[in-house]
C-alpha angles and dihedrals in degrees: 000000000000119000130193126182116239131188096252099029142321127303114214131186111207145165095206096115090049091048091054093047096050094054117117118232112278147164088271090062090051087056089057092049093050096040097046108020103051093072089082087065087061091050091052090047092051097048096044098043094052092051094047099044095047091102092053094048091054095052123097111265096034090113092239128086100221137122127235089243090055091052096048094032116031098023093044092049091049091050089052092045089050091050092050093046093044093049093055095040097046094035092065091047091048092059091045105040104024143269099265098049091051099042088054094047096045093050089049089053090051092047094051094043096049091046090053090048087061091061096048113150100172134033093246091056091050091049094048095052093042086059092048092046089055089045090060095043092049090056090050092063093059098040097042100044090048093052095044095051092046094049102039117083116253092245092062102028098101099049094041093050092048095048092047094050090043091055086081083086094056085062089046091055090049091046092051093051093040091053089056088058093044091052093052105095089185088072104028131024116253092248095046111045098066091045092054089050092059091041089055089057089055092050092051090049090053091053091050090047090056092050092048092062087078095052110099129223114270107272088211091058092045091051095054094045097057097264098110094140090060090046090053091050092050094049093044090052092050091049092049092052094049094046089051091049094048096034092221137090120267123247117269114258113240106198139058134192132203116223130189100211121231130176095219145001119220121248089238091056091049092051092046091050096049100040102031111026092034101028094135089055090047089055088051091051092048092050096048095048096044092047096051093041094057094041091055091048092047088058108028105032106095090007093149092043092054092051092045098044100042103027103023094235110169113245093241090057100052090086090072092054092047091050089058096053090042089057089052089051092056096043091058097064091034095056101030099038095090090057091062087065097041111029088032144245100273096052095042099043094048094043096048091049094046095044094050091047094049092046090051090052087054092048090050090052093050092045091051091052090053095235097124130091126200089267098047092044089053090048090052091049090048091057093045092050093046087071097029093056092054088049094047092049089050088058089065090044091050099053091043095056108031099064128068120278094251092057099038102106093040091049091051090047094049097049092040090052090048093050094042092049092049093046099038102036115020093027096059091043088058101037098039091065092046100045097040098058094078090228115129093215093057093052090047088054090052090054092047094052092053091046093049094051091048091052091047090053090049091055091049089051091050089062104028108029113120120236094235099149115132091352127127115254088237090055094049093051121007111230115252087234094053116119108228121210115253110286094012116137124191116218115187111228 
């Protein structure tokens, strides 16, 4: 690494990004996946459990004076509001103060808030800590996705990111099955089961927090923020571990980048970069997040109500059906993720969005004709969500890799907040009215709206998606701090 002093900072020429990208897969990378990725399981557990135990919380003897509508309405909206607020608040701090500091703090916030939810004694206490739980989870999305993409080699980045984001649905399966246990008063008292469910989330968060202590700060972030010696130490340690594990020398890195180090980038510069210099990519991010948000609400909002009203499924049995579609959601990213690195981003993103939208149109047509049962409708949803989940996970991958390093966490936070707000606020307002009427035509319309927006996002991706597969992050979007050779001009693709 060559270093030259400059008037406003130091200019360094380094091969650190290339050294990270040329690493073979190793036990060290599995440590990153476990330490950072498993938090989405907690998010899936949280969201699913609250929806499924709403009926128990509202019953006399639950220990909490609250209605089912308040749990699925007020508390859910506050969780969403907390996630949106947290994403934007922590996202800015993640870009400024580092990935590791923030992914430790945000998980600690989640842990404390969910533990305090378990001891709720009044509705206002429950509402407050649902908001703060969301506040911590929202910050996780920005800090974690930034760190993962900057630590995982380019060859594996797509599949790893998709599987990690898709693991939300592992938590959803667990939440569905756990809610069945929590609702069974023959096993747990009415005022105990739901409390133990939230307490379990806190225990799992504590275990993840302990694992995360061993995850280093992103060397890419350290490099840009004037801490290149620390970055060198982190990368050297990783290389030493992998060489020892494989008992062979690592390949020689073949590229270098020159960075003019800066401690911070202004919010105005971030906004100008994302929405002016990269406006086509911003349109892509908007489309992908809005499409997946409305599709998921078209299917999952009022899930229990649809099964109960049209197929007379008892409320304490809907957890089994949800576990099935949650499994389909996880299998999509798990089985299709590798193709995002081999076939490529543009083909896979557009095709998963278009396929899920078209399949949902077909499901709406079958539902409208009255030929589906609770089981066959769930099977149709499972197939739709197999493709939709891979597409939705690729939305997070996309916005985390197509903008410059200095804006990465804030970009993730912004598009996540947008999608979450659309899906968790405006989506329910639209779909609640449609799915709660009991009229088949209204529910068909809800499905068709979600399908149409997913297809529209797929068409946008077909034209605007960036071919980011197996490419360095610095090659996909040149860092704002990069020193360009004389006459060089960066044109975002």
